[in-house]
C-alpha positions as a printed NumPy array, in Angstrom:
array([[  94.723,   -8.552, -150.57 ],
       [  97.297,  -11.567, -150.324],
       [  96.716,  -12.002, -146.501],
       [  92.875,  -12.185, -147.15 ],
       [  93.323,  -14.822, -149.73 ],
       [  95.676,  -16.915, -147.348],
       [  92.689,  -16.373, -144.757],
       [  90.067,  -17.776, -147.008],
       [  92.328,  -20.653, -147.962],
       [  93.073,  -21.445, -144.032],
       [  89.301,  -21.337, -143.393],
       [  88.511,  -23.591, -146.174],
       [  91.158,  -26.213, -145.202],
       [  89.679,  -26.154, -141.609],
       [  86.213,  -26.855, -143.11 ],
       [  87.466,  -29.797, -144.981],
       [  89.902,  -30.99 , -142.251],
       [  87.497,  -30.525, -139.118],
       [  85.458,  -33.775, -139.793],
       [  88.568,  -35.916, -139.982],
       [  89.948,  -34.245, -136.838],
       [  86.889,  -34.592, -134.679],
       [  86.955,  -38.08 , -135.99 ],
       [  90.436,  -38.973, -134.933],
       [  89.642,  -37.484, -131.653],
       [  86.547,  -39.51 , -131.264],
       [  88.448,  -42.657, -132.358],
       [  91.193,  -41.904, -129.586],
       [  88.413,  -41.449, -127.074],
       [  86.563,  -44.697, -127.602],
       [  89.854,  -46.545, -127.705],
       [  90.404,  -45.521, -124.15 ],
       [  86.83 ,  -46.195, -123.058],
       [  87.044,  -49.776, -124.691],
       [  90.36 ,  -50.14 , -122.42 ],
       [  88.532,  -49.142, -119.396],
       [  85.721,  -51.318, -120.146],
       [  87.684,  -54.431, -120.981],
       [  89.798,  -53.779, -117.718],
       [  86.627,  -53.407, -115.695],
       [  84.733,  -56.27 , -117.021],
       [  87.553,  -58.943, -117.438],
       [  89.767,  -57.998, -114.598],
       [  86.854,  -57.679, -111.861],
       [  85.044,  -60.95 , -112.948],
       [  86.971,  -63.095, -110.333],
       [  87.835,  -60.591, -107.66 ],
       [  87.76 ,  -56.77 , -106.688],
       [  89.161,  -54.568, -109.224],
       [  92.873,  -53.753, -108.385],
       [  94.079,  -50.412, -109.772],
       [  96.897,  -50.823, -112.37 ],
       [  99.243,  -48.56 , -110.257],
       [  99.533,  -51.155, -107.266],
       [ 102.525,  -52.866, -109.161],
       [ 105.448,  -51.542, -110.912],
       [ 105.102,  -51.921, -114.921],
       [ 107.943,  -54.708, -114.872],
       [ 106.204,  -56.893, -112.708],
       [ 102.594,  -56.398, -114.75 ],
       [ 104.671,  -57.157, -118.034],
       [ 106.858,  -60.155, -116.902],
       [ 104.611,  -61.901, -114.49 ],
       [ 100.982,  -60.98 , -114.127],
       [ 100.117,  -60.358, -117.862],
       [ 101.321,  -63.682, -119.336],
       [  99.271,  -65.623, -116.783],
       [  96.269,  -63.393, -117.204],
       [  96.356,  -64.024, -120.828],
       [  96.463,  -67.597, -120.319],
       [  93.338,  -67.381, -118.283],
       [  91.621,  -66.007, -121.305],
       [  92.974,  -68.691, -123.528],
       [  95.828,  -66.435, -125.096],
       [  99.375,  -67.341, -125.432],
       [ 101.566,  -64.249, -124.49 ],
       [ 105.273,  -64.022, -124.974],
       [ 105.276,  -67.762, -125.384],
       [ 104.056,  -68.456, -121.579],
       [ 102.653,  -71.913, -120.741],
       [ 101.277,  -72.079, -117.209],
       [ 101.366,  -76.196, -117.427],
       [ 105.276,  -76.166, -118.743],
       [ 107.148,  -78.711, -116.377],
       [ 104.192,  -79.746, -114.24 ],
       [ 103.972,  -83.43 , -113.827],
       [ 101.146,  -85.115, -115.82 ],
       [  98.675,  -85.698, -112.891],
       [  99.18 ,  -81.909, -111.826],
       [  98.68 ,  -80.599, -115.397],
       [  95.724,  -82.805, -115.888],
       [  93.924,  -81.673, -112.777],
       [  94.591,  -77.897, -113.774],
       [  93.204,  -78.408, -117.273],
       [  90.015,  -80.124, -115.836],
       [  89.457,  -77.013, -113.559],
       [  88.896,  -74.875, -116.745],
       [  91.089,  -72.114, -115.406],
       [  93.043,  -71.914, -118.547],
       [  90.467,  -72.389, -121.378],
       [  91.463,  -74.12 , -124.444],
       [  90.11 ,  -71.503, -126.718],
       [  90.313,  -67.711, -126.617],
       [  87.678,  -65.938, -124.618],
       [  88.629,  -62.432, -126.119],
       [  90.326,  -61.493, -129.315],
       [  93.735,  -60.704, -129.681],
       [  93.057,  -57.209, -130.676],
       [  91.053,  -56.768, -127.299],
       [  93.894,  -58.542, -125.408],
       [  96.309,  -55.774, -126.829],
       [  94.4  ,  -53.034, -125.958],
       [  94.018,  -54.39 , -122.275],
       [  97.572,  -54.947, -122.033],
       [  98.44 ,  -51.737, -123.268],
       [  96.25 ,  -49.949, -120.882],
       [  97.56 ,  -51.84 , -118.158],
       [ 100.977,  -50.928, -118.916],
       [ 100.38 ,  -47.483, -119.725],
       [  98.79 ,  -46.623, -116.116],
       [ 101.29 ,  -48.824, -114.139],
       [ 104.164,  -46.793, -112.406],
       [ 107.897,  -47.478, -112.815],
       [ 108.079,  -48.254, -108.933],
       [ 105.85 ,  -48.064, -105.774],
       [ 106.262,  -45.431, -103.227],
       [ 108.292,  -46.829, -100.023],
       [ 107.012,  -46.956,  -96.399],
       [ 108.964,  -44.393,  -94.67 ],
       [ 106.847,  -42.756,  -91.984],
       [ 106.416,  -45.988,  -89.747],
       [ 110.095,  -46.596,  -89.661],
       [ 110.382,  -44.547,  -86.625],
       [ 109.738,  -46.938,  -83.736],
       [ 111.185,  -46.793,  -80.258],
       [ 113.008,  -49.766,  -78.559],
       [ 110.809,  -51.921,  -76.875],
       [ 111.085,  -51.898,  -73.278],
       [ 108.039,  -53.865,  -71.878],
       [ 109.484,  -57.178,  -73.052],
       [ 112.715,  -59.157,  -72.545],
       [ 114.077,  -61.36 ,  -75.605],
       [ 114.916,  -64.857,  -74.978],
       [ 116.153,  -67.28 ,  -77.828],
       [ 115.47 ,  -70.772,  -77.757],
       [ 117.132,  -73.52 ,  -79.959],
       [ 115.072,  -76.85 ,  -80.036],
       [ 117.771,  -78.681,  -81.499],
       [ 121.245,  -78.557,  -83.093],
       [ 120.502,  -78.604,  -86.726],
       [ 120.784,  -75.265,  -88.76 ],
       [ 117.562,  -74.129,  -90.494],
       [ 114.329,  -73.544,  -88.677],
       [ 111.094,  -75.005,  -90.189],
       [ 108.156,  -74.307,  -87.56 ],
       [ 104.843,  -74.967,  -89.84 ],
       [ 102.45 ,  -74.935,  -86.827],
       [ 102.711,  -73.085,  -83.658],
       [ 100.206,  -72.587,  -80.699],
       [ 100.339,  -71.648,  -76.819],
       [  97.851,  -73.512,  -74.512],
       [  98.033,  -72.344,  -70.965],
       [ 101.746,  -72.821,  -70.384],
       [ 102.616,  -75.257,  -73.065],
       [ 103.846,  -74.58 ,  -76.656],
       [ 102.779,  -76.856,  -79.24 ],
       [ 104.796,  -77.043,  -82.431],
       [ 104.631,  -78.675,  -85.905],
       [ 107.304,  -79.15 ,  -88.231],
       [ 108.139,  -79.513,  -92.099],
       [ 109.031,  -83.269,  -91.312],
       [ 105.501,  -83.95 ,  -89.831],
       [ 106.588,  -84.07 ,  -86.114],
       [ 104.295,  -82.533,  -83.417],
       [ 106.068,  -81.558,  -80.31 ],
       [ 105.126,  -79.954,  -76.993],
       [ 107.469,  -77.748,  -75.029],
       [ 107.426,  -75.998,  -71.794],
       [ 109.285,  -72.866,  -70.759],
       [ 112.581,  -74.046,  -69.045],
       [ 112.47 ,  -77.506,  -70.758],
       [ 115.85 ,  -78.407,  -72.519],
       [ 114.414,  -80.212,  -75.292],
       [ 110.481,  -80.518,  -76.717],
       [ 108.586,  -83.713,  -76.194],
       [ 107.759,  -85.858,  -79.487],
       [ 104.234,  -86.538,  -79.528],
       [ 103.624,  -88.017,  -82.881],
       [ 104.753,  -87.842,  -86.4  ],
       [ 102.491,  -87.504,  -89.551],
       [ 103.28 ,  -88.115,  -92.928],
       [ 103.528,  -84.47 ,  -93.934],
       [ 104.193,  -81.045,  -92.357],
       [ 101.738,  -80.444,  -89.47 ],
       [  99.723,  -77.357,  -89.879],
       [  97.081,  -77.36 ,  -87.127],
       [  96.527,  -79.33 ,  -83.981],
       [  92.915,  -79.092,  -82.572],
       [  91.654,  -80.454,  -79.573],
       [  87.507,  -80.962,  -79.018],
       [  85.399,  -82.937,  -76.494],
       [  88.707,  -84.974,  -75.179],
       [  89.762,  -85.638,  -78.631],
       [  92.816,  -84.521,  -80.714],
       [  93.121,  -83.949,  -84.115],
       [  96.074,  -83.242,  -86.329],
       [  96.032,  -81.517,  -89.975],
       [  98.93 ,  -82.372,  -92.082],
       [  99.075,  -80.326,  -95.282],
       [ 100.284,  -82.832,  -97.811],
       [ 102.381,  -81.004, -100.389],
       [ 103.662,  -77.71 ,  -98.812],
       [ 104.336,  -75.921, -102.186],
       [ 101.562,  -74.864, -104.599],
       [  99.906,  -77.781, -105.866],
       [  96.282,  -78.899, -107.111],
       [  96.516,  -82.399, -106.186],
       [  94.758,  -83.336, -102.903],
       [  97.423,  -84.927, -100.663],
       [  96.773,  -83.562,  -96.946],
       [  95.056,  -85.506,  -94.255],
       [  92.929,  -84.748,  -91.226],
       [  93.891,  -87.21 ,  -88.654],
       [  92.337,  -88.37 ,  -85.337],
       [  94.824,  -89.265,  -82.542],
       [  93.38 ,  -92.371,  -80.95 ],
       [  95.923,  -93.187,  -77.839],
       [  99.046,  -93.71 ,  -79.547],
       [  97.911,  -94.615,  -83.154],
       [  96.925,  -92.066,  -86.112],
       [  93.46 ,  -92.617,  -87.781],
       [  93.022,  -90.752,  -90.805],
       [  89.84 ,  -89.326,  -92.426],
       [  88.334,  -91.275,  -95.053],
       [  89.369,  -88.835,  -98.002],
       [  92.372,  -86.613,  -98.568],
       [  92.143,  -82.817,  -98.659],
       [  93.593,  -80.309, -100.725],
       [  96.297,  -78.75 ,  -98.966],
       [  94.307,  -78.066,  -95.774],
       [  95.797,  -75.591,  -93.367],
       [  93.213,  -74.9  ,  -90.74 ],
       [  90.614,  -77.018,  -89.002],
       [  87.752,  -75.984,  -86.567],
       [  85.71 ,  -78.622,  -84.945],
       [  82.441,  -77.548,  -83.331],
       [  78.95 ,  -78.715,  -82.748],
       [  77.29 ,  -76.344,  -85.248],
       [  73.766,  -77.759,  -85.202],
       [  72.96 ,  -78.487,  -81.571],
       [  72.823,  -82.296,  -82.324],
       [  75.873,  -83.422,  -80.069],
       [  77.735,  -84.391,  -83.306],
       [  80.814,  -82.211,  -84.351],
       [  81.295,  -80.876,  -87.538],
       [  84.661,  -80.062,  -89.228],
       [  85.388,  -77.147,  -90.928],
       [  88.351,  -77.581,  -93.208],
       [  90.327,  -74.631,  -94.966],
       [  91.579,  -76.465,  -98.165],
       [  93.726,  -73.64 ,  -99.245],
       [  94.649,  -75.526, -102.314],
       [  96.46 ,  -73.45 , -105.224],
       [  94.587,  -72.467, -108.287],
       [  91.547,  -74.226, -106.951],
       [  90.558,  -75.092, -103.608],
       [  87.608,  -74.797, -101.285],
       [  86.171,  -74.111,  -97.471],
       [  84.715,  -77.669,  -96.672],
       [  82.247,  -78.705,  -94.001],
       [  82.64 ,  -82.547,  -93.096],
       [  80.461,  -84.678,  -91.142],
       [  81.816,  -88.038,  -89.815],
       [  85.156,  -87.823,  -91.298],
       [  86.639,  -90.902,  -89.924],
       [  83.868,  -93.596,  -90.437],
       [  81.751,  -94.828,  -93.589],
       [  79.152,  -91.944,  -93.082],
       [  81.684,  -89.594,  -94.302],
       [  80.117,  -86.537,  -95.961],
       [  81.778,  -83.433,  -97.432],
       [  80.041,  -80.084,  -98.34 ],
       [  81.465,  -77.414, -100.097],
       [  80.915,  -73.946,  -98.106],
       [  83.002,  -71.78 , -100.5  ],
       [  84.327,  -73.099, -103.568],
       [  87.341,  -70.864, -104.048],
       [  91.102,  -71.32 , -103.048],
       [  92.943,  -69.61 , -100.335],
       [  90.862,  -69.945,  -97.102],
       [  93.56 ,  -69.685,  -94.447],
       [  91.225,  -69.466,  -91.089],
       [  87.872,  -69.421,  -89.659],
       [  86.085,  -68.353,  -86.699],
       [  82.879,  -69.814,  -85.178],
       [  80.222,  -67.271,  -83.554],
       [  76.72 ,  -65.89 ,  -83.532],
       [  77.496,  -63.006,  -85.338],
       [  74.045,  -61.833,  -86.169],
       [  72.575,  -62.964,  -82.994],
       [  70.075,  -65.404,  -83.921],
       [  71.2  ,  -67.934,  -81.769],
       [  72.602,  -70.029,  -84.684],
       [  76.467,  -70.146,  -84.999],
       [  77.904,  -68.526,  -88.19 ],
       [  81.243,  -69.005,  -89.833],
       [  83.929,  -66.166,  -90.487],
       [  86.422,  -67.23 ,  -93.006],
       [  89.432,  -65.365,  -94.738],
       [  90.365,  -66.294,  -98.238],
       [  93.418,  -64.969,  -99.515],
       [  94.078,  -66.55 , -102.98 ],
       [  92.518,  -64.395, -105.751],
       [  89.619,  -63.078, -104.29 ],
       [  90.815,  -62.017, -101.116],
       [  87.816,  -61.623,  -98.569],
       [  86.241,  -61.993,  -95.195],
       [  83.323,  -63.994,  -95.582],
       [  80.474,  -64.413,  -93.058],
       [  78.449,  -67.549,  -93.876],
       [  75.362,  -67.103,  -91.76 ],
       [  73.501,  -70.308,  -90.745],
       [  69.986,  -70.699,  -91.493],
       [  67.069,  -72.709,  -89.661],
       [  67.704,  -75.815,  -91.876],
       [  71.572,  -75.714,  -91.086],
       [  72.438,  -74.485,  -94.394],
       [  74.765,  -71.2  ,  -94.915],
       [  74.37 ,  -68.274,  -96.854],
       [  77.75 ,  -66.42 ,  -97.498],
       [  78.281,  -62.65 ,  -97.489],
       [  81.467,  -61.081,  -98.197],
       [  81.693,  -58.267,  -95.692],
       [  85.34 ,  -57.074,  -96.582],
       [  87.029,  -57.463,  -99.748],
       [  90.893,  -56.606, -100.646],
       [  92.636,  -56.251, -103.653],
       [  93.866,  -59.808, -105.24 ],
       [  97.493,  -58.505, -104.438],
       [  97.229,  -57.639, -101.023],
       [  98.366,  -60.951,  -99.521],
       [  95.742,  -61.267,  -96.856],
       [  97.212,  -63.441,  -93.928],
       [  95.414,  -63.672,  -90.709],
       [  92.34 ,  -62.059,  -89.041],
       [  90.982,  -61.89 ,  -85.499],
       [  87.564,  -60.993,  -84.104],
       [  87.692,  -58.54 ,  -81.198],
       [  85.367,  -55.734,  -79.639],
       [  87.844,  -53.267,  -80.233],
       [  85.729,  -50.058,  -79.335],
       [  83.93 ,  -52.156,  -76.553],
       [  80.295,  -51.277,  -77.937],
       [  79.25 ,  -54.871,  -77.657],
       [  79.74 ,  -56.234,  -81.26 ],
       [  82.683,  -57.768,  -82.988],
       [  84.866,  -56.015,  -84.984],
       [  87.696,  -57.549,  -87.427],
       [  91.182,  -56.854,  -87.372],
       [  93.205,  -58.092,  -90.509],
       [  96.947,  -57.943,  -91.544],
       [  98.137,  -58.378,  -95.183],
       [ 101.716,  -58.864,  -96.409],
       [ 102.119,  -62.428,  -97.903],
       [ 104.856,  -61.806, -100.37 ],
       [ 105.923,  -65.245, -101.642],
       [ 104.266,  -65.211, -105.38 ],
       [ 104.829,  -63.679, -108.654],
       [ 104.4  ,  -59.996, -107.504],
       [ 107.324,  -59.837, -105.117],
       [ 108.139,  -56.129, -104.419],
       [ 107.956,  -54.376, -101.154],
       [ 104.176,  -52.842, -101.186],
       [ 103.053,  -49.658,  -99.262],
       [  99.747,  -51.178,  -98.621],
       [ 100.911,  -54.245,  -96.389],
       [ 100.231,  -53.768,  -92.754],
       [  97.514,  -54.152,  -90.261],
       [  93.976,  -52.658,  -90.525],
       [  91.115,  -52.205,  -87.94 ],
       [  87.619,  -52.514,  -89.17 ],
       [  84.96 ,  -51.333,  -86.909],
       [  81.373,  -52.934,  -86.93 ],
       [  78.363,  -50.669,  -87.307],
       [  76.162,  -52.99 ,  -85.156],
       [  74.747,  -54.488,  -88.357],
       [  77.866,  -56.429,  -89.406],
       [  78.938,  -53.724,  -91.93 ],
       [  82.64 ,  -53.166,  -91.496],
       [  84.69 ,  -49.911,  -92.021],
       [  88.187,  -49.724,  -91.982],
       [  89.233,  -47.191,  -89.296],
       [  92.98 ,  -47.641,  -88.7  ],
       [  96.046,  -48.796,  -90.879],
       [  99.513,  -49.579,  -89.837],
       [ 101.764,  -49.787,  -92.944],
       [ 104.399,  -52.804,  -92.591],
       [ 106.271,  -54.244,  -95.363],
       [ 105.524,  -58.239,  -95.492],
       [ 103.053,  -58.248,  -92.175],
       [ 101.679,  -61.684,  -92.078],
       [ 100.484,  -62.72 ,  -88.723],
       [  99.465,  -60.799,  -85.442],
       [  98.595,  -61.587,  -81.859],
       [  96.21 ,  -59.235,  -79.793],
       [  95.415,  -58.692,  -76.101],
       [  95.835,  -56.144,  -73.265],
       [  99.578,  -56.892,  -72.775],
       [ 100.089,  -54.163,  -70.592],
       [  96.692,  -54.499,  -68.56 ],
       [  95.807,  -50.775,  -69.119],
       [  92.367,  -51.612,  -70.444],
       [  92.718,  -51.428,  -74.203],
       [  94.148,  -53.574,  -76.867],
       [  97.68 ,  -53.965,  -78.075],
       [  99.189,  -55.717,  -81.075],
       [ 102.368,  -57.701,  -81.733],
       [ 102.812,  -58.096,  -85.429],
       [ 105.449,  -60.122,  -87.432],
       [ 106.585,  -59.699,  -90.905],
       [ 107.781,  -62.845,  -92.942],
       [ 108.787,  -60.581,  -95.68 ],
       [ 110.084,  -57.354,  -94.517],
       [ 112.717,  -54.998,  -96.299],
       [ 115.884,  -56.823,  -95.057],
       [ 117.901,  -54.428,  -96.802],
       [ 116.854,  -51.291,  -95.239],
       [ 114.889,  -52.355,  -92.23 ],
       [ 115.299,  -55.937,  -90.924],
       [ 114.66 ,  -55.082,  -87.364],
       [ 110.615,  -54.61 ,  -88.494],
       [ 110.575,  -58.396,  -88.575],
       [ 108.485,  -57.744,  -85.062],
       [ 106.718,  -54.741,  -84.179],
       [ 104.749,  -53.997,  -81.166],
       [ 102.009,  -51.493,  -81.284],
       [ 101.039,  -50.121,  -77.63 ],
       [  97.643,  -48.719,  -77.663],
       [  97.712,  -45.33 ,  -76.182],
       [  94.355,  -43.898,  -77.174],
       [  91.724,  -46.352,  -78.174],
       [  89.471,  -43.316,  -79.526],
       [  91.964,  -41.617,  -81.809],
       [  93.591,  -45.197,  -82.846],
       [  96.952,  -43.792,  -81.553],
       [  99.791,  -46.546,  -81.197],
       [ 103.102,  -46.218,  -80.002],
       [ 105.296,  -48.861,  -82.099],
       [ 108.295,  -50.408,  -80.839],
       [ 110.836,  -52.977,  -82.201],
       [ 113.497,  -55.095,  -80.517],
       [ 116.806,  -55.979,  -81.914],
       [ 116.826,  -59.644,  -81.448],
       [ 113.909,  -59.839,  -84.118],
       [ 116.594,  -60.188,  -86.837],
       [ 117.656,  -63.565,  -85.443],
       [ 115.465,  -65.337,  -87.803],
       [ 112.674,  -65.343,  -90.238],
       [ 109.401,  -65.383,  -88.444],
       [ 106.234,  -67.375,  -89.803],
       [ 103.914,  -67.724,  -86.805],
       [ 103.369,  -66.335,  -83.254],
       [ 101.004,  -66.424,  -80.288],
       [ 100.764,  -65.297,  -76.684],
       [ 100.523,  -67.088,  -73.146],
       [ 101.638,  -66.714,  -69.774],
       [ 104.568,  -69.331,  -70.335],
       [ 106.644,  -68.221,  -67.269],
       [ 103.47 ,  -68.243,  -64.963],
       [ 104.108,  -64.752,  -63.601],
       [ 100.469,  -63.185,  -64.386],
       [ 100.948,  -61.539,  -67.594],
       [ 100.874,  -62.527,  -71.256],
       [ 104.127,  -63.05 ,  -73.193],
       [ 104.649,  -63.24 ,  -76.838],
       [ 106.569,  -66.137,  -78.614],
       [ 107.707,  -65.851,  -82.506],
       [ 108.362,  -69.177,  -84.304],
       [ 111.031,  -69.623,  -86.985],
       [ 110.909,  -70.613,  -90.635],
       [ 114.142,  -69.942,  -92.581],
       [ 112.755,  -71.391,  -95.806],
       [ 113.908,  -69.098,  -98.798],
       [ 110.598,  -67.78 , -100.06 ],
       [ 112.089,  -64.647, -101.578],
       [ 115.525,  -63.11 , -101.871],
       [ 117.442,  -62.432,  -98.535],
       [ 120.491,  -60.891,  -98.375],
       [ 123.406,  -63.352,  -97.636],
       [ 124.638,  -61.462,  -94.308],
       [ 121.111,  -62.194,  -93.075],
       [ 120.934,  -65.936,  -93.936],
       [ 124.461,  -66.163,  -92.555],
       [ 123.239,  -64.569,  -89.11 ],
       [ 120.059,  -66.923,  -89.038],
       [ 122.565,  -69.871,  -89.271],
       [ 124.821,  -68.56 ,  -86.567],
       [ 121.93 ,  -68.043,  -84.102],
       [ 119.696,  -71.195,  -85.187],
       [ 116.776,  -69.611,  -83.105],
       [ 113.762,  -71.729,  -83.21 ],
       [ 111.756,  -69.761,  -80.873],
       [ 112.008,  -66.145,  -79.752],
       [ 110.472,  -65.529,  -76.351],
       [ 109.268,  -62.047,  -75.774],
       [ 108.834,  -62.201,  -71.758],
       [ 106.723,  -59.643,  -70.57 ],
       [ 108.265,  -57.567,  -67.492],
       [ 104.665,  -56.201,  -66.478],
       [ 104.993,  -58.452,  -63.341]])
């Protein structure tokens, strides 16, 4: 009898409490739904939506979330993005509107968004293990070159043209150097670091970046080399890093496509008559981080299109299709997470089906999110024939920043040489350079190889060329020992001792 009474009391309690229980569960569920909705709406408004698990919790909390809050007009943990900046720099950032003066979301919503990210973020990221099983590179012989006696190597531009190497440095010098020369020949000196040198229709143009460190002030120059004098363009540019000169419209007048990398702001610009009073500048992409462009007729309509890589925030490969009136319509054919650190791309017909495929490399790690990332590396994206691209191959490599591609062993397929500016110096310093020999194009099978001399400096740029004139292509790495990120002391001591400016990987095929 007593048991029956207790059962009745329990059932009565359940009837009274169930609405409250369901209400509680409903609130908990709606809270998570709201968190997800906030994350998807606010964190995908400017770029592809990254998953919270792409970065460790500590980096989210200490580095990214305070800046995210500032971009919503909210002060988080006392963070002020303008603190310590010169007045002109701060003024430029304020005018950009990136950091709104008034909140665009409530503090309650920000707390929900922040807690969601921190709940979903992992303590650490998985490490790259499997790729670290490369053989010793046999096809190339390493030759170290010191261009001067000064310690520290700061090559900001490097390119091979035939058997001549062109070198720009942090001090604004442009040199030429041939394999076997004792010293490089000085060609000119600009007023800031030379980052590009372009020759078109018998004329030479230099790109000087202005302020190398992140800045939202335009101080870069595009310069025409006339005999022995330098003639700058009529206007300054916002940290320009790449220039492409081409007659896009068929009127026998070249257009200048300028990648104004910028910082928080920047743009891809089309400039006409840059050196005279007819100067005209058109913004093609109003976003920062453009690194490089290629000009091809991608859709085969007999009009030249522009393919651009942007890497700051909204990391994309964008095709700007030229129209009949010579305007351009942009289409983002590839998008990457905003923390990938996209650094370079090349257009090649990898599968030899008659259309151009895209190879990308990502691994720039000189930002707020410095941590070794398993999604860094080289990717091959195949074209379906209609300029829709699908990733078909990924080679993971911490800090991969640049690559060169060609048939280096002359067996009929594409091989890759990749440098890492941000390798795991503690565990795998020799993975500063990796050579991928293509052993089966159809199955994307590559044989990776490394070379011990790759630890002799920090590599920033590379190119290919038959610099020893023996009929095969060599690979040349250029050095930049600027301390972007933490490096073990034994590595910096080794770099100082070696003083290697260029590492020639001399192809032994012939």
